[in-house]
C-alpha positions in Angstrom: 127.4 151.9 -40.1 126.3 149.7 -37.5 124.4 146.6 -38.2 120.8 147.2 -37.3 119.1 144.3 -35.7 117.1 142.5 -38.3 113.7 141.3 -37.6 113.8 137.7 -36.6 111.3 135.8 -38.7 109.8 132.8 -37.1 110.1 129.5 -38.8 106.7 128.3 -40.1 106.2 124.7 -39.3 104.8 122.6 -42.1 101.3 121.9 -40.9 99.9 118.6 -42.2 96.4 117.4 -41.5 95.7 113.7 -41.5 92.5 113.1 -43.5 92.4 109.4 -43.2 89.7 109.4 -40.5 87.5 111.8 -42.5 87.8 109.7 -45.6 86.9 106.6 -43.6 83.8 108.3 -42.1 82.8 109.6 -45.6 82.9 106.1 -47.1 80.9 104.7 -44.1 78.2 107.3 -44.6 78.1 106.7 -48.4 77.7 102.9 -47.8 75.1 103.5 -45.1 72.9 105.7 -47.3 73.2 103.3 -50.2 72.0 100.4 -48.1 69.2 102.5 -46.5 68.1 103.7 -49.9 68.0 100.1 -51.3 66.1 98.8 -48.2 63.5 101.6 -48.3 62.4 100.9 -51.9 58.9 99.4 -51.8 58.5 95.9 -53.0 55.5 95.9 -55.3 53.6 93.6 -57.5 52.0 94.6 -60.8 48.3 94.8 -60.7 46.2 94.9 -63.9 42.7 96.2 -63.4 40.0 96.6 -66.0 39.1 100.1 -67.2 35.9 101.2 -65.5 33.5 103.4 -67.5 30.3 103.8 -65.5 28.2 104.3 -68.7 29.1 100.9 -70.2 29.7 98.8 -67.2 27.2 97.2 -64.9 27.1 97.5 -61.2 29.3 94.3 -60.8 32.2 95.9 -62.7 31.9 93.7 -65.8 31.6 95.4 -69.2 29.4 94.1 -72.0 27.0 91.3 -72.3 27.8 87.9 -71.0 30.1 89.1 -68.3 28.8 86.6 -65.9 30.6 83.9 -67.9 33.9 85.6 -67.2 33.3 86.6 -63.6 35.0 84.5 -60.9 34.7 85.4 -57.3 37.2 84.3 -54.7 36.3 84.7 -51.0 39.1 84.5 -48.5 38.3 83.6 -44.9 40.1 82.6 -41.7 42.2 79.4 -41.4 43.4 79.7 -45.1 39.9 79.0 -46.4 39.0 79.9 -50.0 35.5 79.8 -51.4 35.2 80.2 -55.2 32.2 80.5 -57.5 31.5 81.6 -61.1 29.0 84.2 -62.2 26.7 86.0 -59.7 25.9 84.5 -56.4 22.2 84.7 -57.0 22.5 82.6 -60.1 26.0 81.0 -60.1 27.3 79.2 -63.2 29.1 76.9 -60.8 28.1 76.4 -57.2 30.3 77.8 -54.5 33.0 75.4 -53.4 35.9 75.4 -51.0 39.3 75.2 -52.5 42.8 74.9 -51.1 45.9 77.0 -52.0 48.6 75.5 -54.3 49.0 74.0 -57.7 46.4 71.3 -57.2 43.9 73.7 -55.6 43.2 77.3 -56.7 45.8 77.3 -59.5 44.4 74.3 -61.2 40.9 75.7 -60.8 41.9 79.1 -62.2 43.6 77.5 -65.2 40.5 75.3 -66.0 38.2 78.4 -65.7 40.5 80.3 -68.0 40.3 77.5 -70.6 36.5 77.3 -70.1 36.2 81.1 -70.8 38.5 80.8 -73.8 36.4 78.0 -75.2 33.2 80.0 -74.6 34.4 83.2 -76.3 37.1 81.9 -78.6 39.0 85.1 -77.9 42.1 85.3 -75.7 41.6 89.0 -75.0 38.4 88.3 -73.1 39.8 86.4 -70.2 38.5 85.9 -66.7 37.6 88.7 -64.4 38.5 87.7 -60.8 37.0 89.5 -57.8 39.1 88.8 -54.7 37.2 89.4 -51.5 39.3 89.0 -48.3 37.2 88.9 -45.2 38.3 90.8 -42.0 39.2 87.4 -40.5 41.6 86.5 -43.3 45.3 87.3 -43.0 47.6 89.4 -45.2 49.6 86.3 -46.3 46.4 84.8 -47.8 46.0 87.9 -49.9 49.6 87.9 -51.1 49.3 84.1 -51.9 46.2 84.7 -54.0 47.8 87.6 -55.8 50.8 85.3 -56.5 48.4 82.7 -57.9 46.9 85.4 -60.3 50.4 86.1 -61.6 51.3 82.4 -61.9 48.0 81.6 -63.7 48.4 84.7 -65.9 45.1 86.2 -65.0 45.3 89.7 -66.3 42.1 91.2 -64.9 41.5 91.0 -61.2 40.5 93.3 -58.4 40.6 93.2 -54.6 37.3 94.2 -53.1 36.5 94.6 -49.5 32.7 94.7 -49.5 30.7 91.5 -49.0 27.0 91.1 -49.9 24.7 89.6 -47.2 24.6 86.3 -49.2 28.4 86.1 -49.3 28.5 86.7 -45.5 26.0 83.9 -45.0 28.0 81.6 -47.4 31.2 82.2 -45.3 29.4 81.6 -42.1 27.8 78.3 -43.3 31.1 76.8 -44.7 
């Protein structure tokens, strides 16, 4: 018997894929998305506001009798100007006065008002209610600065309001 030609099998070459570049790209993508995720987180500040129940609160947002003793209004205007008064503007407990930012300005005044309110009520849970009213001419930095002062002075109840009464507009114009 004659030798039949056998099928010639081709040699398979050992194929090897270099994954080094893909691993490097994967790590770069992971690092990129981690950094973007961290940078996209909003930077926030805790804001404590009073509970508002329209049946028990007056039109000025204070609840209960004697709220005018707790009410402090802070008006923010252009050129870093702060005007502060206690009570209602029609019958203020303390006349409106211009105050500066910083520990010898607004911070000192807020802490003294907090002590005055504590002495009046004798109850630490009934602290000051601060209404912050930034005018259209004030800048965002002033608002952030006054919110920082609320946190430093440990004022728990404050609100940012954007509406001015006519008397407050006149007060800002006259100062």
